[in-house]
C-alpha positions in Angstrom: -187.4 -99.2 156.7 -184.9 -100.4 159.1 -181.7 -100.4 156.7 -178.4 -100.1 158.3 -179.9 -100.0 161.9 -177.9 -103.0 163.2 -176.1 -100.8 165.9 -177.0 -102.0 169.7 -177.9 -98.8 171.7 -176.8 -100.1 174.9 -179.4 -98.3 176.9 -177.6 -94.8 176.4 -177.7 -92.0 174.1 -175.2 -91.7 171.1 -172.3 -89.6 172.9 -172.5 -91.8 176.0 -172.4 -95.2 173.7 -169.2 -93.5 171.7 -167.3 -92.6 175.1 -168.3 -96.3 176.6 -166.9 -98.2 173.4 -163.8 -95.6 173.3 -163.4 -96.8 177.0 -163.8 -100.6 176.5 -161.6 -100.7 173.2 -158.6 -99.0 175.2 -159.1 -101.3 178.1 -159.3 -104.3 175.9 -156.2 -103.2 173.8 -154.2 -102.3 177.1 -155.1 -105.6 178.9 -155.8 -108.1 176.3 -159.2 -109.4 178.1 -161.8 -107.6 180.0 -165.3 -108.6 181.4 -168.3 -106.8 180.6 -172.1 -107.3 180.0 -172.8 -109.6 176.8 -174.4 -106.9 174.7 -171.4 -104.5 175.3 -169.0 -107.2 174.3 -170.7 -108.1 171.4 -170.7 -104.4 170.2 -167.1 -104.0 171.2 -166.1 -107.0 169.3 -167.4 -105.3 166.1 -165.4 -102.2 166.8 -162.0 -103.8 168.0 -161.9 -106.1 164.9 -161.8 -102.9 162.8 -159.0 -101.5 165.1 -157.1 -104.6 164.7 -157.4 -104.6 160.8 -156.3 -101.0 160.9 -153.3 -102.2 163.0 -152.6 -104.8 160.0 -152.4 -102.1 157.5 -149.9 -100.3 159.7 -149.9 -96.7 157.7 -149.7 -93.6 159.4 -153.3 -92.8 158.3 -154.3 -95.9 159.9 -152.6 -95.0 163.2 -154.2 -91.7 163.3 -157.6 -93.3 162.8 -156.8 -95.5 165.6 -156.1 -92.6 167.8 -159.4 -91.2 167.4 -161.1 -94.3 168.5 -158.7 -95.0 171.6 -157.7 -92.9 174.7 -154.0 -93.8 175.4 -150.8 -94.2 173.3 -150.2 -97.4 175.2 -153.3 -98.9 173.6 -152.3 -97.7 169.9 -148.8 -99.1 170.6 -150.2 -102.6 171.4 -152.7 -102.7 168.6 -150.0 -101.5 165.9 -146.7 -103.3 167.4 -147.7 -106.2 169.4 -151.2 -107.5 168.5 -151.2 -106.9 164.7 -147.8 -108.4 163.6 -148.6 -111.4 165.8 -152.2 -111.8 164.2 -151.2 -110.9 160.3 -151.8 -114.6 159.4 -155.5 -114.5 160.6 -158.1 -113.1 158.0 -160.7 -112.2 160.9 -162.1 -113.3 164.1 -159.2 -111.7 166.3 -161.6 -111.7 169.4 -163.5 -114.3 171.5 -166.5 -114.1 173.5 -167.1 -116.3 176.5 -170.1 -116.0 178.7 -170.2 -116.2 182.2 -172.6 -116.3 185.0 -175.2 -113.8 185.3 -174.4 -110.6 187.7 -176.1 -111.1 191.0 -177.6 -107.6 191.5 -179.5 -107.5 188.2 -179.1 -110.6 186.5 -177.5 -109.3 183.4 -175.6 -111.6 181.2 -171.8 -111.2 181.8 -169.3 -112.0 179.3 -165.3 -112.0 179.1 -164.0 -110.9 175.7 -160.6 -111.5 174.9 -158.1 -111.8 172.0 -157.4 -115.0 170.5 -154.2 -116.8 171.4 -153.5 -114.4 174.2 -151.1 -116.4 175.7 -149.1 -116.9 172.5 -148.9 -112.9 171.9 -145.8 -111.1 173.2 -145.8 -109.2 176.3 -147.0 -105.6 176.3 -144.6 -104.2 178.6 -142.0 -101.9 177.4 -138.4 -102.3 178.4 -138.7 -99.3 180.9 -141.5 -101.1 182.8 -139.5 -104.2 182.7 -136.3 -102.4 184.4 -138.3 -100.2 186.6 -138.3 -101.1 190.2 -141.8 -100.1 191.3 -144.7 -100.2 188.8 -147.9 -98.5 189.2 -150.0 -101.5 190.5 -147.8 -101.7 193.8 -150.0 -102.1 196.7 -149.5 -99.8 200.1 -148.4 -103.0 201.7 -145.7 -103.9 199.4 -144.5 -100.3 199.1 -144.1 -100.3 203.3 -142.3 -103.5 203.0 -139.9 -102.2 200.5 -139.4 -99.0 202.6 -138.7 -101.0 205.9 -135.9 -103.1 203.7 -134.3 -100.1 202.7 -134.5 -98.8 206.1 -133.1 -101.9 207.6 -130.3 -101.9 205.0 -129.3 -98.3 205.7 -129.0 -98.6 209.5 -126.8 -101.9 208.9 -124.6 -99.8 206.6 -124.4 -97.2 209.5 -123.5 -100.0 212.2 -120.9 -100.9 210.0 -119.5 -97.6 209.5 -119.5 -96.8 213.2 -117.7 -100.2 213.8 -115.1 -99.4 211.4 -114.3 -96.0 212.7 -114.2 -97.5 216.3 -112.2 -100.3 215.3 
């Protein structure tokens, strides 16, 4: 009999499947939307909706259970302090799956999974990230431009000091 055998196996063994869903849950909690295969998105939806329900409970026990299923503190923070309060009035259906074009290499179905009303949700940046000058996502080109600007500014200050001393 096939009772309670609804789980999608995703072509991997149990340990790899748990690790895959853990990383997908973390990515979705941190970013709000991700692109993956359709089968993974459907399985992720089941898992992530349970996490949002834990976030709506908000207890310490629920937070610890969420830590077991997620990899970073930022993801748990987003679930409990950003997404859950804004989705408090919803009974279910916190995520939405959009089917995209098939992947060119192997023709597998690709889907984008995102939180419902993502644009209405509050921002997930902390105050430190807002006030910090540089972020982790800076490209090498932007960093070089910033360094050049700083060098020009210091060169101008040196010139001004020389003029002041001479004059």
